[in-house]
N, C-alpha and C positions, 0 to 999 in steps of 0.2 A: 474817798482817802481813807486811809486807816487812822486810828485814832493816835499812832505813835509815829505817824508820817512826818518826816523832816520837810525842809525848803520844798517846794513845787520847781521842777525844772522847767525850763522854757524849751519845749520840743516842739518837731515839726504838725503832731498830731494831738493837740491840746484840745480837749472836749471828747475824745473819741473813744469809746467803750470797747467797741467790738474789732479787734484786728485780724481780718482774715489772709492768711497767708496761703499762697498757691505758688504754683512753677513746674515746669516740665518734670518728669520722672527722672531722679538721676540729678537734680540739681541742688539737693540738700535742703528743701523746703521743710522739712520735719525738724532738723537740726536750726535752722534759721526760726522757725516758729519758737522753738524751746527756748534759744537765746534770746528773742525778742520778750517773751514772757517772764524771763529772769531779770530783764533789764527793767521791765513795769513794775516789777515786784521790790524794786530797791527803793530805799526810803520808805519802810515800813507797809508797803500796800500789799494788798491779798489780789491774786491773779488765779484765774483758773485759765488752764492750758487744755484745751480739748481735741479729740479727732475721731474721725466719722468713719475710716476705712477697715477698721478692725485688725490693722497690720500691728499694734504694740509699739509702733516706731519711737513714742514718747516714752514708753518704760525702758527703751533698750537705750535711748540717749540718754537718759538719767541713771541708769542701771540702778532700777528699784522693779519690785515685784510688778508683775502685768497689771495694767489698769483694770479696773472693774466698770460697773455701770452706776457707782455709786462715788462720788467725789473722795479722793483721798491726797493729803498733804506729799508731795515727792521732792520739795526741795526748800530748802530756805535760804534768804536772798539777804544782802547786806540791810542794817539797822532795822532788821524785825520782820522783814518781808516774807511773804509765803507763796509758793506756786503750788496749786493743786492740780491734779490732774484727773481727766476723766475722759474713759471710751465711751461713747454714746452708741448705743445698738438699737437698731431699728425695732427690732421684735419688745425688747424691755421699755422703750419709749412708749410703743403700741398700748401694751397693757396699762401703762402710767396715765396715757391718754385716754383708755376706755374708762379707768376707773377716774379721772377728774369729770370727763362730760356726761358718762351715762352711767357712773356709780355700779358698776358690774359686781365691784369686788371680788370674791371667788371665782366667779364664772368667766374672768380674763382668764385663770388658770384652766380653767375647764376648755375654754377656746385654743389655749396653746395646746393642750393635750392632745386635742384633736385635729392639730395643724391648721386651724383656722387664722393663726397668727404669721406663719411663713406663707399660707396661702395669700394673705392680704398684703404682707409686703413684699411678696415677689411679683404678682401679677401685676401690680399698681406700682411701679417704680416713683413716680411723682407723689405719691402718696408716702412711700418710704422717704423721700428727701423732706418732706414735710414734718416728719415724725423726726427727724436726725436734725433739722435747722431747728424745730420748734422746740428741742431740749436745749441747746444752746441760747435760743429767743429767752427761753425761761431763766437761765441763769444770768443772762445781761439785767431783765427787769428784777429778779429777785433782791429782796430786801434783807438786811441782816437781821432786822426785827420784823418777823412776818407780820405782827400787828400794826406796824408802822406805813403809813400814806404818806402820798403828797411827795412833789419834788424834793423835799425836806430830809427824807426817810434814806439812811443810810444804805448804799447797795452791798450785796452781800459781798460783791467782788470789785474790786476799783477797775479791773479790766478784765476781759476776755480773750482769749487768743484762740482762733480756730486753725489748726493744720486740716486744711481742707483738702478736698481731689485735686487732682494736676490739673494743669492748665487746660489739657483738652476736654475736662468734663465739668469744669469749675462753673461755667456762665449757666450750664442747664441746670446742674444742683442749685445754683443760688435764685436762679428763675422760678421759684416755687409757683408762682402764681399761673404763668403759664403752663406748667406742668401739669397742674390740676383740674385747669379751665375746662376739659374734656371729662372730667371723672366727677368734679362737685360743683356746681354751678352756685348751690347755696349748702348752708348747715354749716355745723361746726368745724368741718375739715376745711371748708374754704374759709369761712371766717380767720380760723387760724392762720391760713396761708395769707390771707389779706394783710394780718397784723405781722406777720414774718416779714412780708415784703415791704410793709412800712418802716420797719426797724433796718433792714438791710439797705435800704435808699435813704435813709437818714442821716445827720452830720455825723451822729455817733457811730456810723461803721465805715470803714475803708478795706480796700481789697488790696493788700502789697503782694509786688510778683517777684520770685525769685529766680535769677538767671545764673548761667555759666556763659562767660565770652566766647562763647562755640556758636556756631551758624544756627542750628536747630532751634536751641532753647532761646536765643535772642529772637528768632523769627516767632516763635510761639508767643513770646511775651508782646510782640508786635500784634498780632493776631488778637489774643486775648484782651489788649486795653483795647482795642478796636470792637471787639463783643462786650466787654463790659459798659464801654460807652455807649453803643447801640441800645443796650436794655436799661440805660440810666441807673448802672450799679456805681456806687463811689471809687474810684482810683486811687489808690493809696501810693506809695513809693515802690522803688524797682530796688532789690537787694542783689547787687553782682557779688556771687558768690567765689570761693576759692580763686581769687586773686592772686596768681602767682608774679614773684618778683622777677623784673628783667636784670639780669646777671650780666649782660653785656654791655657795653657803652656804644652809643649811636652809631659812630664811625665802624665799630667792629660787627656790629649788626648789618649794616649794608654789604660790607664786606663777606659777612658769612650767609647772605641771602643770595649772594652771587657765587658762592662757592669760590670766593677768591682771597681768603687769609692765607696768606703766605705761608707756606709749609716750614720753611727756616725759621720762623717766628715763633710758631708752635713747640718746634725741637728747640729754640733757645730757651723759650719759658718754661719747658719741662725741665731741661737740664740745670736752669738757675735755681729750682728746688729740689733738685737731688733726684729726680726721679727718670728711669731709663726710657728714654724715647724710642721704641721700637716703632715698626712700620703701622703695625697693628693697634699700638696705643694713640698715634698721630691721626690714622684713618678713624677712629672711633672719637675722639675731639672735635675733629671737621665736621663728622657727619652730625653730631651732637649739636655743634654751633650752627648748622644749616637748619637744621628741625626748630631750635630755638627761635632762629630769626624767624621762620616761617609761621610758628605760632603766634609771637609776638605782632606780626603783621596782621593776623587773624584776629587777635583780640583788640588791637588798636580800633580794626574795622567795626568789632561789634560794640566797642566804647561809643564809637561816633552815632551808631544807630540808637542806641540806648539813651545817650544826650538827646538825641533829637526827639525823642518823647516826650521831654519837657517834664517829667516828672523828678520829686528829689529821689536821688540816688546817694546809695549806700554800699560800701566796699567792704567785703570781708577776705582777710588773708587766707591763702591755702595752707592746710595742717597736713603735712606728710604723712604724720604719723596717726590719723585719724582723730575724730573729735570724740573725746570724754566728756565726765562732767567739769572738768576743769577747763577743757576746751569751749563748754558753752559759756562760762564764766566770762572768759576772754574775749569770746564772740559777743557777748551781753556789753562788756565794757567799750567796746569798738562801736556798736550799735549808738550807745549813750552817748560816745563823744562825740558822733556827728550828727546828734539831734534827733535821731528816731525816736527814743524813749528817753 
């Protein structure tokens, strides 16, 4: 915790330092990761928000310059907190790795010039994932004072949030030990993979899943939780994103689902608010009501499935006008209010 931090909040994830966020594409996992980082940075904390897919989703979310391979502050949080951003690049990570373990110095640049770096990160995808997760591993373990050692040394970051690959790829991405088993049974790469795996499976790490209340995202959430459990990776919470308000009362929903709302009632309501009740307007409203009722029924079914997974669940409202920096702050406040951060 930062030196100016305020009172410690009672959250669902006390003691966790690495929050991995995944979700099916289109569920808003990057915005949720950004909101979580912002929430964790409150009360004077320093938080690193990292991405590994090179999409620059974080910079777009915070409306800042594209992230580089070095950490840079991207947001100020309440009470002196700070969010830093990082785009982890496999090529840069490999050069850093070669320098760290083999003291190659300028030779690393020569290898890059001749294409050896691209070859290594393309031909051996398991090694590529070790390099990407290895940079996150280094950030989690780094100390603010590089000379300080031991459990009492202040960490460089109070928490790290990783905007991870989507659910379809995340378990393979995180299961780095298995991925390099056939490539490096011994040596520095295998040793680093073992260290990363130990961190990922420790109590200081959780994998959160982001979903929408739609059939495919919910099913991918179910499948990914099963895969995480099978590989002994720690399962965090489920963030149900873009929850839309139910705008019709229960009895009206039931009528709408059966296309049984009396037409005369709609006409009367329109006239009451001085809206011309043409046939096209009434037909459009009845169709909208039926579509809304069908969507509500599907979302309720999805909610039951999510609840049956038995994980802490957090709900974020739909933002019809999109998510900007202010929207991230609103989402962060909602996550804090529900105990996620």
